[in-house]
MDTraj code that builds the backbone (N, CA, C; nanometers):
import mdtraj as md
import numpy as np

residues = "UNK UNK UNK UNK UNK UNK UNK UNK UNK UNK UNK UNK UNK UNK UNK UNK UNK UNK UNK UNK UNK UNK UNK UNK UNK UNK UNK UNK UNK UNK UNK UNK UNK UNK UNK UNK UNK UNK UNK UNK UNK UNK UNK UNK UNK UNK UNK UNK UNK UNK UNK UNK UNK UNK UNK UNK UNK UNK UNK UNK UNK UNK UNK UNK UNK UNK UNK UNK UNK UNK UNK UNK UNK UNK UNK UNK UNK UNK UNK UNK UNK UNK UNK UNK UNK UNK UNK UNK".split()
xyz = np.array([
    [3.4869, 2.6941, -2.6215],
    [3.4877, 2.7993, -2.5483],
    [3.4199, 2.8579, -2.5673],
    [3.3806, 2.9391, -2.4232],
    [3.2598, 3.0031, -2.4345],
    [3.2669, 3.1504, -2.4474],
    [3.2157, 3.2154, -2.5837],
    [3.2322, 3.3384, -2.6499],
    [3.1442, 3.5169, -2.6433],
    [3.2142, 3.6327, -2.6198],
    [3.1100, 3.7144, -2.5528],
    [3.1334, 3.7802, -2.6946],
    [3.1301, 3.9169, -2.6117],
    [3.1658, 4.0541, -2.7810],
    [3.1422, 4.1684, -2.7041],
    [3.2801, 4.2335, -2.7269],
    [3.3646, 4.3142, -2.7107],
    [3.2766, 4.3726, -2.6743],
    [3.2925, 4.5384, -2.5919],
    [3.1940, 4.6013, -2.4845],
    [3.2088, 4.6944, -2.5991],
    [3.3151, 4.7265, -2.6370],
    [3.3787, 4.8419, -2.7088],
    [3.3192, 4.8071, -2.8715],
    [3.3854, 4.7553, -2.9266],
    [3.3142, 4.7381, -3.0731],
    [3.2350, 4.6017, -3.0944],
    [3.1938, 4.5729, -3.0200],
    [3.1093, 4.4670, -3.0554],
    [3.1207, 4.3482, -3.1452],
    [3.2722, 4.2988, -3.1596],
    [3.3448, 4.1764, -3.1642],
    [3.3074, 4.1058, -3.0904],
    [3.2800, 3.9414, -3.2166],
    [3.3354, 3.8203, -3.0948],
    [3.4504, 3.8101, -3.0144],
    [3.4871, 3.7847, -2.8894],
    [3.5684, 3.7741, -2.8364],
    [3.5432, 3.6310, -2.7061],
    [3.6845, 3.6015, -2.6630],
    [3.7409, 3.5015, -2.5125],
    [3.7709, 3.5766, -2.4825],
    [3.7688, 3.4887, -2.3656],
    [3.8620, 3.5672, -2.2391],
    [3.9944, 3.4235, -2.2653],
    [4.1533, 3.4798, -2.2054],
    [4.2470, 3.3146, -2.2134],
    [4.3011, 3.4184, -2.0997],
    [4.3504, 3.2618, -1.9790],
    [4.3895, 3.3020, -1.8755],
    [4.5985, 3.2876, -1.8760],
    [4.5923, 3.4420, -1.8969],
    [4.7285, 3.3814, -1.8821],
    [4.8132, 3.3395, -1.7646],
    [4.9684, 3.2886, -1.7773],
    [5.0296, 3.2513, -1.6694],
    [5.0774, 3.2940, -1.5545],
    [5.0411, 3.4348, -1.5944],
    [5.0396, 3.5243, -1.4430],
    [4.9007, 3.5492, -1.3694],
    [4.8331, 3.4591, -1.4609],
    [4.7352, 3.4985, -1.4184],
    [4.5973, 3.5681, -1.4041],
    [4.6830, 3.6836, -1.5281],
    [4.5074, 3.8036, -1.5698],
    [4.4845, 3.7409, -1.6867],
    [4.3530, 3.7937, -1.6775],
    [4.2926, 3.7554, -1.8380],
    [4.2952, 3.8502, -1.8984],
    [4.3138, 3.7583, -2.0362],
    [4.3290, 3.8850, -2.1450],
    [4.2329, 3.8419, -2.2867],
    [4.1673, 3.8912, -2.3657],
    [4.0739, 3.9057, -2.4534],
    [4.2169, 3.8155, -2.5918],
    [4.1068, 3.8118, -2.6229],
    [4.1289, 3.7136, -2.7446],
    [4.0232, 3.7265, -2.9028],
    [4.1491, 3.7025, -2.9331],
    [3.9676, 3.6954, -3.1085],
    [3.9593, 3.5596, -3.0783],
    [3.8798, 3.5083, -3.1121],
    [3.8319, 3.3217, -3.0868],
    [3.8935, 3.2664, -3.2009],
    [3.9444, 3.2883, -3.3553],
    [3.9302, 3.2203, -3.4137],
    [4.0932, 3.1945, -3.4233],
    [4.1072, 3.0345, -3.3929],
    [4.2917, 3.0935, -3.3860],
    [4.3782, 3.1105, -3.4667],
    [4.5147, 3.0732, -3.5022],
    [4.5268, 3.0998, -3.6109],
    [4.6849, 3.0513, -3.6166],
    [4.7722, 2.9649, -3.7461],
    [4.8953, 2.9561, -3.7528],
    [5.0032, 3.0478, -3.7155],
    [5.1318, 3.0380, -3.6531],
    [5.1933, 3.1536, -3.7060],
    [5.3646, 3.0650, -3.6376],
    [5.4934, 3.1071, -3.6719],
    [5.5807, 3.0604, -3.6366],
    [5.6097, 3.1836, -3.4900],
    [5.6925, 3.0981, -3.4112],
    [5.7600, 3.1659, -3.3405],
    [5.8944, 3.1905, -3.3303],
    [5.9166, 3.3146, -3.3187],
    [6.0423, 3.4244, -3.3012],
    [6.0420, 3.4097, -3.4420],
    [6.1725, 3.4572, -3.5058],
    [6.2071, 3.4723, -3.6421],
    [6.1989, 3.5793, -3.7175],
    [6.2544, 3.6986, -3.5766],
    [6.1958, 3.8103, -3.6350],
    [6.0695, 3.8971, -3.6225],
    [5.9688, 3.7429, -3.5723],
    [5.8136, 3.8080, -3.5457],
    [5.8578, 3.8769, -3.4496],
    [5.7373, 4.0006, -3.4897],
    [5.6822, 4.1192, -3.3854],
    [5.5460, 4.1610, -3.3285],
    [5.4581, 3.9947, -3.3886],
    [5.2968, 4.0105, -3.3280],
    [5.3690, 3.8845, -3.2142],
    [5.2007, 3.9313, -3.1419],
    [5.2140, 3.8620, -2.9863],
    [5.1311, 3.7600, -3.0079],
    [5.1310, 3.6000, -2.9919],
    [5.0296, 3.5365, -3.0313],
    [5.0012, 3.4216, -2.8179],
    [4.8968, 3.4556, -2.8204],
    [4.8715, 3.3866, -2.7042],
    [4.8340, 3.2132, -2.7205],
    [4.8740, 3.1533, -2.6712],
    [4.8270, 3.0173, -2.6099],
    [4.7319, 2.9667, -2.4849],
    [4.6796, 2.8577, -2.5462],
    [4.6257, 2.8178, -2.4236],
    [4.6499, 2.7776, -2.3396],
    [4.8274, 2.7728, -2.3215],
    [4.8379, 2.7408, -2.1814],
    [4.8694, 2.8657, -2.1116],
    [4.8266, 2.9793, -2.1465],
    [4.8285, 3.1487, -2.1246],
    [4.9468, 3.1713, -2.1621],
    [5.0527, 3.1202, -2.2491],
    [5.2046, 3.1878, -2.2660],
    [5.1744, 3.2373, -2.3856],
    [5.2461, 3.3666, -2.4054],
    [5.2344, 3.4248, -2.4988],
    [5.3739, 3.4422, -2.5029],
    [5.4120, 3.4149, -2.6098],
    [5.4846, 3.4147, -2.7474],
    [5.5328, 3.4896, -2.8392],
    [5.6660, 3.5331, -2.8905],
    [5.6560, 3.6519, -2.9928],
    [5.6209, 3.5435, -3.1739],
    [5.6449, 3.5787, -3.2594],
    [5.6374, 3.5474, -3.3209],
    [5.5691, 3.6420, -3.5193],
    [5.5535, 3.5335, -3.5961],
    [5.4521, 3.6014, -3.7240],
    [5.3722, 3.4742, -3.7437],
    [5.2786, 3.5490, -3.8203],
    [5.1203, 3.4639, -3.8682],
    [5.2221, 3.3953, -3.9418],
    [5.1655, 3.2580, -4.0142],
    [5.2263, 3.1823, -4.0965],
    [5.1571, 3.0456, -4.1063],
    [5.0847, 3.0709, -4.2632],
    [5.0024, 2.9413, -4.2515],
    [5.0737, 2.8163, -4.2222],
    [5.1706, 2.7790, -4.2450],
    [5.3591, 2.6730, -4.2553],
    [5.3422, 2.6351, -4.1358],
    [5.3333, 2.7228, -4.0402],
    [5.3716, 2.7618, -3.9753],
    [5.3714, 2.6353, -3.8498],
    [5.4310, 2.6291, -3.7308],
    [5.3792, 2.4564, -3.6397],
    [5.3366, 2.4642, -3.5591],
    [5.2752, 2.6442, -3.4821],
    [5.2084, 2.6501, -3.3578],
    [5.0587, 2.7216, -3.4342],
    [4.9745, 2.6774, -3.3108],
    [4.8469, 2.7738, -3.3245],
    [4.8157, 2.8193, -3.1925],
    [4.7173, 2.9727, -3.2174],
    [4.7747, 3.1190, -3.1233],
    [4.6522, 3.1187, -3.1304],
    [4.6575, 3.2559, -3.0633],
    [4.5387, 3.3747, -3.0660],
    [4.5346, 3.5260, -3.1561],
    [4.5868, 3.5724, -3.1229],
    [4.5392, 3.6893, -3.1512],
    [4.4956, 3.7977, -3.0034],
    [4.5474, 3.8529, -2.9510],
    [4.5276, 3.9320, -2.8388],
    [4.3910, 4.0415, -2.9427],
    [4.2861, 4.0697, -2.8443],
    [4.1859, 4.1400, -2.8651],
    [4.2439, 4.2795, -2.9185],
    [4.3201, 4.3177, -2.7840],
    [4.3961, 4.4518, -2.8166],
    [4.4175, 4.5121, -2.9542],
    [4.4734, 4.3939, -3.0924],
    [4.5694, 4.4147, -3.1215],
    [4.5084, 4.4578, -3.2552],
    [4.3509, 4.4120, -3.2630],
    [4.2677, 4.4207, -3.3870],
    [4.1506, 4.5232, -3.3256],
    [4.1641, 4.5824, -3.2666],
    [4.0959, 4.6231, -3.1649],
    [4.0142, 4.8012, -3.2092],
    [3.9338, 4.8625, -3.3381],
    [3.9222, 4.9965, -3.3691],
    [3.9130, 5.0804, -3.2559],
    [3.8833, 4.9886, -3.1195],
    [3.8871, 5.1393, -3.0162],
    [3.9506, 5.0652, -2.8638],
    [4.0788, 5.0069, -2.8966],
    [4.1506, 4.9729, -2.8335],
    [4.2213, 5.0831, -2.7172],
    [4.2168, 5.2052, -2.7686],
    [4.2943, 5.2720, -2.7040],
    [4.1926, 5.3188, -2.5188],
    [3.9979, 5.2859, -2.6109],
    [3.9687, 5.3347, -2.4705],
    [3.9928, 5.2143, -2.3550],
    [4.0704, 5.1079, -2.3386],
    [4.0630, 4.9823, -2.2408],
    [4.2033, 5.0736, -2.1686],
    [4.2935, 5.1897, -2.2689],
    [4.4068, 5.1155, -2.1982],
    [4.4175, 5.2093, -2.0569],
    [4.5089, 5.2147, -1.9638],
    [4.5135, 5.2660, -1.8368],
    [4.6285, 5.4192, -1.8763],
    [4.5579, 5.5105, -1.8105],
    [4.5629, 5.6598, -1.8789],
    [4.6814, 5.6948, -1.7388],
    [4.7784, 5.6621, -1.7524],
    [4.9522, 5.7507, -1.6681],
    [4.9208, 5.9013, -1.6197],
    [4.9330, 5.8924, -1.5396],
    [4.9417, 6.0512, -1.4493],
    [5.0917, 6.1264, -1.4992],
    [5.1115, 6.2206, -1.4499],
    [5.2494, 6.2684, -1.4711],
    [5.3250, 6.3035, -1.3320],
    [5.3792, 6.3217, -1.3812],
    [5.5030, 6.2657, -1.2291],
    [5.4268, 6.3589, -1.1262],
    [5.4207, 6.3071, -0.9953],
    [5.3807, 6.3599, -0.8917],
    [5.2872, 6.3307, -0.9223],
    [5.1785, 6.3566, -1.0562],
    [5.0291, 6.3491, -1.0068],
    [4.9679, 6.1821, -0.9217],
    [4.9006, 6.2076, -0.8438],
    [4.8183, 6.0824, -0.7793],
    [4.6463, 6.0822, -0.8411],
    [4.6583, 6.1072, -0.8944],
    [4.5509, 6.1709, -0.9695],
    [4.4354, 6.0212, -0.9621],
])
top = md.Topology()
chain = top.add_chain()
for i, resn in enumerate(residues, 1):
    res = top.add_residue(resn, chain, resSeq=i)
    for name in ("N", "CA", "C"):
        top.add_atom(name, md.element.get_by_symbol(name[0]), res)
traj = md.Trajectory(xyz[None], top)
C-alpha cells in the first residue's frame, strides 16, 4: 500500500477507507490484537471495519492503529465545535 507523511508530525502513514466511505489515516505497521475482551483500543481492518480490542501479540486479528491515536499533533486536525447558536 502507498504511504505518505503526516502533514503535522511527519510520521509515515497510509490511508484506509472505512465501510462508511470515509478515509482514515493509520500507522502503516499492522498490529496483532484480540477483539472485544474489554479492549478500549480501536483498530481499522483492511476491509474498512473499525473494531474494539486490545493489543495482544497472541491475538487472532491483525489491523491498523488510527494515526489520530498516536500523532502528537492530532488536536490540530479536530474540528472545532461552536457554541450553541453559533453559526460560525
